[in-house]
Structure formats: C-alpha cells, structure tokens
N, C-alpha and C positions, 0 to 999 in steps of 0.2 A: 599157040601164042595168046589166043583169046582167053583160054583157061588160066594161063599164067598172069595175064593182066587182071583177070577177075580176082585172083588171090591177092595180088598187090593192092587192089582197090579195097578189098575186105580188110587187109592189114592196116591200111591207113585210116579206114573208118573206125576200126577198133581202137587205134591210137587216139583218134579224135574224141571218141566216146570216153575213153579213160581220162583224157585231159579235162573234158567238160565235167567229169564226176569229181575232180579234185576240189577239195574245200580250201578256203583261205583262212589261215590262222592270222589274226590281226590284233593289234593293240598298241601299246606305248612302252618305251624303255625309259626308265628314270634312274637317277642316282639313289641308291638304297638309303633309307632314312630321311629322304627329302622329296620335294616335288620337282626338283631340277631335272629337266628332260635331257636325254643324251642323243646327240645326232651322230650320224656316221657309224653306228654300231653295225657290225656284220652279223647277219642272221643266216645260219646255215642249216638246211635240212640234211643231216648226215645220212639219213635213210634213202634219200632220193638224189643227193648230189646237187640240190638247188640252193641258191643263196640270194639274199637281198640286203639292202642297207636302210637303216632308219633315216627318215627325212628330217627337215629342219624343225619339225614339231615333235620329234622323237617317235613318230608313228612308224609302224612297220607292218608288212603283210608278206606271207609266204605260203605257197601251196603246200598242203600237208594232209595226212590222213591219221586217224587215231592210231597210236602206237609208234608213230615216227619220232625220231630223236632230233630235237632242235637245239643248236648251240648258239648262244649269244656271246659275242666277244668284242672288246674294244680296248685300245691302248689305254693303260692307266687303271683298268678295272679287271677284277677277277672274272674269268669266263663262267657262264652258268648254263647248265644243260637241263632241258625240259623234255619230258616224255609226254607227247600230245594225248590228251583225253578228250572225249566227245564234248564235255561241257565247255571246253575252251572256245568252241566255235560259236557259242550262243551269246558271247559278250566280248567286250574289249579285254584282252588278256594282258595285264600289267606285268612287266618284267623289271624288277629292281636289280641293278648291278652294284656290287660292293667295290668301292675304291681299293686299288692295290697300293696300300701304304706301307712303306718300309720304315719301321721305327729306327731312330738313331740312338743306339746305346752308347755307353761311355767308351767302349772299344770301337775300333774302326769297323765299319760295315763293309762286308765283302759283297758289294752290289753286283759285281760281275758274276759271282757264284749264284746269287739269287736269280739273275737273268738266265743262267744256264739251266738251273732247275726248272724255272718257269717255261723255258723253251722246250725242254723235254716233255713237260706236261701238255703244252700246246700241240706238240707233235703227236702225242698219244691221242689227243682229242680229235685231230684231223687225219689220223693215220690211214683210215680206209680210203679217204678221198685223195690224199697226197701220194700214196703209194700206187694208186691205180694208174696204169699207163693208158694214154689216149691212142686211139687208132691213128696210125700214120700212113697206112696203106690206102691210097685213094683210088687205085686201079685194081679191080678184081679180075682174076683170070676167068675167062668164060668156060662154061662146061663144054664137054666134047660135042654135045648135041647142038650147041649154039654156033659152032664154026670157029675158025681160028681168030686170034686177036684178043684184045682187052676191052673191057667195058668200064666206063667211068661211073663210080659210085660215091657220091658226096655224102650219103647217109652215114652218119657216124662222126667223122672229123668235123664237118661243118654243121652238124645238127645243133639245135638250140641248147640242148643239155650239155653237149661237149664244149660249146662256146662259153657257157656259164661256168663250167668247171675250170676252164683255162683262165677266165677272168678272176675267179675266186682264188686260184693259186697265185696269180699276180698280186692280188690285194693282200693275201696272207704273207707273201714275201715282203711287201712294203710294210705291213704291220710288224713283221719280225725285225726289220731294220729300225723302225720307230722304237720298239721295245729295247733294242740294243743301245740306241742313243739315250733313252731314258735311264738305262743302267749306268752309263758313264756321266751323263749330265742330268743328274737327278735333282728333284726339288730339295731333298734333304741335304745333299752335298752343297748345292748352290746357296741355300739358305744359311748353312753353317759357315761358309767361306765369306759370304757377302754381308751377312746380317740383315738382308732385306726380308720383307714380309708383305703380306697383303697384295695390293694392286702393284706395288713397286716390284715385288718378286715375280708376279705373273707377267708383267711387261718385259722384265729382264729375260725370263725364260723363253718368251715368245720371240723377242727381238734378236737374241744371240744364240738361238738353238743351233748347235754345230751340225755339220753334215755327217752322214753315216761313214763316208770314206775317212774323214778326219778322226772320228771316234775309233774306227778300226785300227788306225795306225798310231793313236795317241796312248802314251803311258799315263799313269796317274799324275805324274809331275807335269806332263804336257797339259792335261785337263786343268790342273790347278793354275798354271800360268795363263792359260786361255781365259779362265774365269776372272782372274785378277786383272788382266789387260782390259777385258770387256767391262769390268766394274768401273775402272778409271774413265773409260769412254762414256759409260752410262751416267756417271756423276757429272761429267762436263755438259752433257745434253740435258 
C-alpha cells in the first residue's frame, strides 16, 4: 500500500512539474486591416485540448508549447490557425482575423450553402477534439488483490482538462447556432431588403436578431416577412 501511494505521489508531482513548465502564449486579437480589437474570440490549443476566450481588451493567453497548433475562431470572422514557435513567447503575439464577408452578386446568394460549407470546414478544424469521447465510467473495478467491490475514481471525467473540453464543446455548439442565424439573417440580406446602413443597420441587426429555433423552422419567405414586419416596427420607434 505504501509503495502504491508512493507511485501515486510521484505521478502527481510529475503532473505538477509538467504544468509548471507550460509556457503562456499571450497577445491580442484584432480585426484584420485595422486596430479594432475583438472580444470573445475562442482560442483553442488543438494539441492539448485547452481553450480560452479573449477579454474585453481583445487580450488572450493560453498554455502552449512550441509546435502546438492554436486555432482562433469567432462568429463573423474566418478562423485562423497558428503553429507555435519559440519566438512567440518573447513578445505579445498579435493575431488579425479576417471578417467573413459574403459579397452580394446580381444573382441570389445561397447563404445556407455557404453556411454548410463553412460548417464542414469548422468541423474539420475541431475534429480531433469533437470526436474524442469523454470518460463516463466514474467507478473503476478493483483489482483482484484489492478485494471485492468498486473504487471511486474522479480522475478523468472531473479533471480540469475534461471540464474545459466539455465547456469548449458547449461554446462551439453555441457558435454553430450563431453561424446558422447569420446565414439566414445576414447583413447582406437585411441591408438589401431594408435599405438600412451604418448605425441604423447595426441597431436593427442587434435589436431584431431572431432565435436559432425560429431560423431552423423558417423558409426564405418567412425570413423576408419577419424582416419586413420588424422594419415597420423599427421605423415607428
């Protein structure tokens, strides 16, 4: 028993040493081509399954090692993947994200098709993490030498790493819903139908953003009628 406890202590000391050796990749996320900061950007270390979110100042930090793959993603922007190099730790590493703008051609834009293609791309980016199953077995069978019964083992399912992965999956599901809403209630479509622009367009988009459930059940005509009704309400206010 003492020998087994000793090995357990060595194991946790090794984990503690590995954690302390982790370096922090830190910097700021901005809109490409400008100094506009981006808040709420998801930063994911795909190599380690860690994630974080940029703060109100666009600042981010995440544990990383040279060679790790870091993915930056945010609704309305194209995701960007960075391979960590040693020099990135010595200074604030700036990450510019390019806005995801769908041009409005003379013919009708198939925005749902664009969403589907982008969704496949996002799925590929996060495939390693999303396809990994979390441990659900909380009780471990004892070895024959330990006697009959079961022993409780919270390591795994309740570990910090697994909690972070579950939180990240939840956030990615929310982002996927936001992307879908954007595909049905897009700036291009609303601007074309309402003729609004600038601050008026931004206020309208924020005030009357529909729910994910509504968008899932709404046909193109339903979206058109929704925007038309909300425009009347907007003009009255």
